[in-house]
C-alpha positions as CSV (number, residue, x, y, z in Angstrom):
1,M,8.0,-7.5,-23.7
2,P,4.5,-9.5,-24.4
3,R,2.0,-9.3,-20.9
4,S,2.3,-13.3,-20.6
5,D,6.0,-12.8,-20.2
6,Y,5.2,-10.0,-17.1
7,V,2.7,-12.3,-15.0
8,S,4.1,-15.6,-15.4
9,T,6.4,-15.1,-12.3
10,V,3.6,-13.9,-10.6
11,R,2.2,-16.0,-7.4
12,R,0.9,-13.4,-4.8
13,I,-1.4,-11.4,-5.8
14,V,-3.4,-8.3,-4.3
15,V,-7.5,-8.0,-5.7
16,K,-8.9,-4.8,-4.6
17,I,-12.6,-4.6,-5.4
18,G,-14.4,-1.0,-5.6
19,S,-17.7,-0.6,-4.3
20,S,-19.4,0.1,-7.5
21,S,-17.8,-3.8,-8.8
22,I,-20.1,-5.1,-6.0
23,S,-23.0,-3.0,-5.2
24,D,-26.5,-2.1,-7.5
25,S,-29.7,-0.2,-6.5
26,N,-30.4,-2.7,-3.8
27,G,-26.8,-2.4,-2.4
28,I,-24.0,-5.5,-1.9
29,S,-24.7,-7.5,-4.9
30,G,-24.5,-11.1,-4.3
31,E,-24.1,-12.0,-7.9
32,K,-21.4,-9.7,-8.5
33,V,-19.4,-10.8,-5.1
34,S,-19.9,-14.6,-6.5
35,R,-18.7,-14.0,-10.3
36,F,-14.9,-12.5,-8.4
37,A,-15.2,-15.7,-5.7
38,G,-15.3,-17.9,-8.7
39,Q,-12.8,-16.4,-10.2
40,I,-10.7,-16.5,-7.6
41,S,-11.3,-20.0,-6.7
42,Q,-10.3,-20.9,-10.1
43,L,-6.6,-18.7,-9.4
44,M,-6.5,-20.6,-6.2
45,N,-6.1,-24.1,-7.8
46,E,-4.0,-22.7,-10.3
47,G,-1.4,-22.3,-7.5
48,Y,-2.6,-18.6,-7.0
49,E,-2.4,-16.6,-3.2
50,V,-4.9,-14.1,-3.5
51,V,-5.6,-11.6,-1.1
52,V,-9.0,-9.6,-1.6
53,V,-9.3,-5.9,-0.2
54,T,-12.5,-4.9,-1.1
55,S,-15.1,-2.0,-0.3
56,G,-18.7,-1.3,0.0
57,A,-19.2,-1.7,4.4
58,I,-20.9,1.9,4.0
59,S,-22.7,1.7,1.2
60,A,-24.0,-2.0,2.5
61,G,-24.9,0.2,5.6
62,V,-26.8,2.3,4.0
63,A,-29.0,0.1,2.4
64,E,-29.7,-1.8,5.3
65,C,-31.0,0.8,7.4
66,R,-32.3,2.4,4.4
67,R,-30.5,5.7,4.4
68,S,-29.4,8.1,1.6
69,R,-25.8,8.2,1.3
70,E,-25.9,12.1,0.8
71,S,-25.0,14.6,3.3
72,L,-23.8,11.7,5.5
73,T,-21.8,12.9,9.3
74,V,-19.0,11.0,10.0
75,P,-20.7,9.6,13.1
76,Q,-23.5,8.1,10.6
77,K,-21.1,7.4,8.2
78,Q,-18.7,5.0,11.2
79,A,-22.1,3.7,12.4
80,L,-23.1,2.5,8.8
81,A,-20.0,1.1,8.8
82,A,-20.5,-1.3,11.3
83,V,-24.0,-2.6,10.3
84,G,-22.7,-2.7,6.7
85,Q,-19.2,-4.4,7.8
86,N,-21.6,-7.6,8.8
87,V,-23.5,-7.7,6.3
88,L,-21.1,-7.1,3.3
89,M,-18.7,-10.1,5.0
90,G,-21.6,-12.0,5.0
91,V,-22.4,-11.5,1.2
92,Y,-18.6,-12.7,1.0
93,R,-18.5,-15.9,3.5
94,E,-21.7,-17.3,1.1
95,A,-19.9,-16.6,-2.0
96,F,-16.6,-18.5,-1.0
97,S,-18.3,-21.0,1.1
98,R,-19.6,-22.3,-2.9
99,H,-15.9,-23.1,-3.9
100,S,-15.2,-24.3,-0.3
101,I,-12.9,-21.3,0.5
102,T,-12.8,-20.0,3.8
103,I,-12.2,-16.2,4.5
104,G,-10.9,-14.2,7.2
105,Q,-11.3,-10.8,7.9
106,I,-8.9,-8.2,8.7
107,L,-10.2,-4.4,9.3
108,M,-7.1,-1.6,9.5
109,T,-6.5,1.8,9.7
110,E,-3.2,3.7,8.0
111,D,-1.9,4.1,11.9
112,D,-1.3,0.3,11.7
113,V,0.7,0.0,8.7
114,K,2.7,3.2,10.3
115,N,3.7,1.2,12.9
116,R,6.7,-1.2,12.2
117,H,5.3,-3.7,15.3
118,R,1.8,-3.7,14.1
119,F,3.1,-3.8,10.3
120,L,4.5,-7.3,11.5
121,N,2.0,-8.4,13.4
122,I,-0.7,-7.5,10.4
123,R,1.7,-9.5,7.6
124,N,2.4,-12.9,9.9
125,T,-1.4,-13.1,10.7
126,M,-1.8,-12.4,6.6
127,N,0.9,-15.1,5.8
128,M,-0.6,-17.3,7.7
129,L,-3.9,-17.5,6.6
130,L,-2.5,-17.5,3.1
131,H,-0.8,-20.7,4.7
132,M,-3.8,-22.0,5.5
133,N,-5.5,-21.5,2.0
134,V,-7.4,-18.3,3.6
135,V,-8.5,-15.8,1.9
136,P,-7.7,-12.7,4.0
137,V,-10.5,-9.9,3.0
138,I,-9.5,-6.5,4.0
139,N,-11.2,-3.2,4.8
140,E,-10.3,-0.1,6.2
141,N,-12.1,0.2,9.7
142,D,-14.1,2.7,8.6
143,T,-16.4,2.5,12.3
144,V,-13.0,3.4,14.3
145,V,-11.1,5.6,11.8
146,V,-10.8,9.6,11.8
147,T,-8.1,11.7,9.4
148,E,-5.3,11.5,11.2
149,I,-4.8,7.9,10.7
150,R,-7.5,6.8,7.7
151,F,-6.2,5.9,4.2
152,G,-8.6,8.0,2.5
153,D,-9.7,5.1,-0.2
154,N,-9.0,1.7,-1.0
155,D,-6.7,2.5,-3.7
156,T,-3.9,3.3,-1.4
157,L,-4.8,0.7,1.6
158,S,-4.4,-1.8,-1.5
159,A,-1.0,-0.8,-2.4
160,H,0.0,-0.5,0.8
161,V,-1.8,-4.1,1.6
162,A,0.1,-5.2,-1.2
163,Q,3.4,-3.8,0.0
164,L,3.1,-5.5,3.7
165,V,2.3,-9.4,1.8
166,E,5.3,-8.7,-0.6
167,A,2.7,-9.5,-3.4
168,D,3.8,-9.9,-7.0
169,L,1.2,-7.9,-8.8
170,L,-2.1,-5.3,-7.6
171,I,-5.2,-5.5,-9.5
172,L,-7.8,-2.7,-8.7
173,L,-11.2,-3.8,-10.5
174,S,-13.6,-0.8,-10.6
175,D,-16.0,1.4,-13.1
176,I,-13.1,2.4,-14.5
177,D,-11.5,0.0,-17.4
178,G,-7.3,1.5,-17.3
179,F,-5.7,4.6,-17.5
180,Y,-6.6,7.1,-20.9
181,Y,-4.0,9.8,-22.2
182,D,-6.5,11.2,-23.9
183,L,-10.3,10.5,-22.9
184,S,-10.9,9.9,-27.1
185,D,-8.4,7.4,-27.4
186,P,-10.3,4.1,-28.6
187,A,-8.7,1.8,-25.9
188,P,-6.6,2.7,-22.7
189,A,-2.6,2.4,-22.7
190,D,-1.2,-1.1,-22.9
191,I,1.9,-1.0,-20.6
192,I,3.3,2.0,-18.5
193,S,6.9,1.7,-16.7
194,A,6.9,4.8,-14.7
195,I,4.4,7.7,-13.3
196,D,5.5,11.1,-14.6
197,D,4.4,14.5,-15.0
198,K,2.3,13.9,-18.4
199,I,0.4,10.9,-17.2
200,R,-0.5,12.9,-13.6
201,T,-2.1,15.9,-15.6
202,C,-4.2,12.8,-17.4
203,A,-5.9,11.9,-14.2
204,G,-9.4,12.7,-13.3
205,D,-11.8,12.2,-10.4
206,A,-13.6,9.8,-9.1
207,G,-15.5,7.9,-11.7
208,S,-18.6,6.3,-9.7
209,S,-20.9,7.6,-6.5
210,H,-20.4,4.8,-4.6
211,G,-16.5,4.9,-4.4
212,T,-13.9,7.6,-3.3
213,G,-11.0,6.5,-5.0
214,G,-10.6,8.1,-8.7
215,M,-7.6,8.0,-11.4
216,R,-5.4,9.9,-9.3
217,T,-5.7,7.7,-6.4
218,K,-5.0,4.7,-8.8
219,L,-1.9,6.7,-10.1
220,S,-0.5,7.2,-6.7
221,A,-0.9,3.0,-6.0
222,A,1.0,2.7,-9.3
223,D,3.6,4.5,-8.5
224,M,4.3,2.6,-5.2
225,M,4.0,-0.1,-7.2
226,L,6.7,0.4,-9.9
227,R,8.6,2.2,-7.3
228,S,9.1,-1.3,-4.9
229,G,9.5,-3.5,-8.6
230,E,6.3,-5.0,-8.6
231,M,3.2,-4.4,-11.4
232,M,-0.1,-3.5,-11.1
233,V,-3.1,-3.5,-13.6
234,I,-6.3,-0.9,-13.4
235,A,-9.4,-3.0,-15.0
236,D,-13.0,-3.0,-15.4
237,S,-14.7,-5.2,-12.9
238,S,-17.4,-5.7,-15.5
239,S,-15.2,-7.4,-18.2
240,D,-16.1,-11.3,-18.1
241,E,-13.5,-13.1,-16.2
242,V,-11.2,-9.9,-15.6
243,L,-9.1,-11.7,-13.1
244,T,-8.2,-15.1,-15.0
245,R,-7.8,-13.0,-18.4
246,I,-5.4,-11.1,-16.6
247,L,-3.0,-13.6,-15.5
248,K,-3.0,-15.6,-19.2
249,G,-1.4,-11.9,-20.1
250,E,-4.1,-11.2,-21.9
251,K,-4.2,-7.1,-23.0
252,V,-7.2,-6.1,-20.1
253,G,-7.1,-2.8,-18.3
254,T,-3.5,-1.0,-18.3
255,L,-0.7,-2.8,-16.6
256,F,1.8,-1.1,-14.8
257,A,5.3,-2.7,-14.9
258,P,8.6,-1.4,-14.0
259,A,11.3,-0.8,-16.9
260,D,14.2,-1.7,-14.7
261,Y,13.6,-4.5,-11.4
262,S,15.2,-2.6,-8.5
263,Y,14.6,-4.8,-5.2
264,L,14.2,-3.2,-1.9
265,S,13.7,-5.5,1.3
266,G,10.6,-5.6,2.9
267,K,12.4,-3.5,6.1
268,K,13.2,-0.4,3.3
269,K,9.9,-0.9,1.7
270,W,8.3,0.1,5.3
271,I,10.9,2.7,5.9
272,L,10.0,4.3,2.5
273,F,6.2,3.9,2.1
274,H,4.5,3.2,5.4
275,A,7.1,4.8,8.5
276,R,5.9,7.9,10.3
277,P,8.8,10.1,10.4
278,V,9.2,11.8,14.4
279,G,12.4,13.8,13.6
280,R,15.2,15.2,11.4
281,L,18.8,14.3,11.7
282,I,20.4,17.4,9.5
283,V,23.6,16.4,7.8
284,D,26.9,18.1,6.1
285,E,27.8,17.7,2.6
286,G,30.2,14.6,3.1
287,A,27.9,12.6,4.9
288,R,24.8,13.8,1.8
289,R,27.8,11.8,-0.5
290,A,28.4,9.1,1.6
291,L,24.7,8.6,1.9
292,V,23.9,9.1,-1.6
293,N,26.9,7.8,-3.7
294,K,28.8,5.2,-1.1
295,N,25.6,3.2,-0.2
296,S,26.9,4.1,3.3
297,S,25.4,4.5,6.8
298,L,25.0,7.6,8.9
299,L,27.7,8.1,11.5
300,P,27.7,10.8,14.2
301,I,30.8,12.6,12.8
302,G,28.4,13.8,10.0
303,I,25.4,15.0,11.9
304,I,25.3,19.0,12.2
305,Q,21.8,19.5,14.3
306,I,18.9,17.3,15.3
307,E,14.9,18.3,15.2
308,G,12.1,16.2,17.4
309,H,12.0,14.4,19.8
310,F,12.4,10.4,19.0
311,K,13.9,7.0,20.6
312,P,16.1,4.1,19.1
313,G,13.7,2.2,16.5
314,D,12.3,5.0,15.3
315,T,12.2,6.7,11.7
316,V,14.1,10.0,11.1
317,D,14.6,11.7,7.7
318,V,17.7,13.1,7.1
319,V,18.3,16.4,6.0
320,F,20.7,18.3,3.8
321,E,20.3,22.2,3.0
322,N,17.0,21.8,4.1
323,T,15.9,19.0,1.8
324,P,14.7,15.5,2.9
325,F,16.8,13.1,1.1
326,A,17.2,9.9,3.1
327,R,14.9,8.1,6.0
328,G,16.1,5.1,8.4
329,I,15.3,3.6,12.0
330,V,17.7,5.1,14.1
331,N,19.8,3.5,16.5
332,Y,20.2,6.2,19.7
333,S,17.6,8.8,21.1
334,S,17.6,12.3,20.1
335,E,19.1,13.1,23.5
336,E,21.8,10.8,23.0
337,V,22.2,11.8,19.4
338,A,22.7,15.2,20.8
339,M,25.6,14.4,23.0
340,I,27.7,12.6,20.3
341,K,27.0,14.4,17.0
342,G,29.7,15.5,14.8
343,R,32.2,13.3,17.0
344,K,33.9,10.7,15.8
345,S,32.3,6.6,16.4
346,S,35.6,5.8,18.6
347,A,34.0,8.1,20.9
348,I,30.7,7.3,21.5
349,Q,31.4,4.7,24.3
350,E,33.0,7.9,26.1
351,L,30.3,10.4,25.6
352,L,27.4,7.9,26.0
353,G,28.9,5.3,29.2
354,D,28.8,2.7,26.5
355,E,28.7,1.8,23.1
356,Y,26.1,0.2,20.9
357,Y,26.7,0.9,17.4
358,D,29.1,3.2,15.5
359,E,26.1,4.2,13.4
360,V,23.4,6.5,13.9
361,L,21.7,5.1,11.1
362,H,22.6,2.0,9.4
363,R,22.6,1.2,6.0
364,D,20.7,-1.7,6.0
365,N,18.3,0.2,7.9
366,L,18.2,3.6,5.6
367,T,17.0,4.2,1.9
368,L,17.3,7.5,0.0
369,L,13.9,9.6,-0.7
370,D,12.8,9.7,-4.7
371,N,14.6,13.0,-5.1
372,Y,17.7,11.0,-4.9
C-alpha cells in the first residue's frame, strides 16, 4: 500500500521537534523554528490539527547564561531550564505570530499522565486549545522533574501526548533520517509494521549532543503507537518541507504503520500505557481463561489473593502463576476485595453490607498486557 493511502485519513498530528532541530552554536535558532512554524501553518490551512512537543529548554538556558552543558548537576539543569523555557517560548511565539497563530504552553511530568484525573484535565485543555485554533506547545517540566516522575526524553513524552490527544500520526523530527536495519544501507527502511527483536537489536544510541533521545527511545514510541493502531514517522528535520511532504505521502524517513488495525478505547489506552498499578490480584486458571478467551469481567470468585493497598478507582495488575497478564481499574478497595475474594457475586451484599458492582474489574475498564 502506498504511503499516500496510509496518511489519507490523518487529521490530528503530534510533531516532536528535537533539540538538534532548533539549536545551533548560539542556542535556539529563530530561523529553524520559523521553518517549522511555516510548515505547520500550511498544514493547519489544509485542515490538520497540530500539537508540538519541543525540546530545547536546557539548551536555551545554557546559551542564555553562557554556561557549558558538560558536567551540569541536576539543580543546575533545572535552573537553566527555568531560564530556557522563557527564551524557548519567546522564539516559538515570535515565529508563529508571523502566521497569525497563537500558541499555548503546557509543561508536563510523567506523573501527569499516570494520574487519571490529571490526564483527563490535560486532554480537555489540549482539545480546547485545538478547538480554538491554538497550537499547544508541550515540553517536560524540567524545572521540577525528578527521576521518579520524568519521561527522560521527549520521544517518550511525545508518544504519551499522541495517546492523550488521540492523534492519528506522530512525527519525530531530529537529526536522524529514519530507521536503518544496517548502517551500510543506502536509505532507511520505508515502512515497518511491528517492533520485533531484530529491529530492537539494530537500535543505536543518541545521535546528537543536544538531546537525550536515540533510536531506542524512538522505537519505544513507535511500539506504543503501533499497539494502539496508530502511526509514527521518524524523519530528518533538515529535509526540505519535511512535514508537508510526509502528509502528502512522500517517502520521507521511516513510516511505522500497523499491519492490522486494533482499536483500543481511550480509557484502555490509558490503562495499558499510562496507568501506574498500585496493587495485584492473583487469580485462578478459570478467571485467567475467562479474561483472555472470553473478554469477561473479573469476578470475586476467581481471585485467590491480593497484594498491595488500593482504593476504588485505582489501577491493579491481574496475575496468574506470578505473571501479570491484565490490568484494570478496580471497583473495590483492597480491604473489600479481601472480604469477597473467592466468593460468588451474589454474596457481595451480605459480606459488605451493600452491593455496588458484581465485578471487581469490569471488562470495559480492563485490558490484556502484551504477553497475551
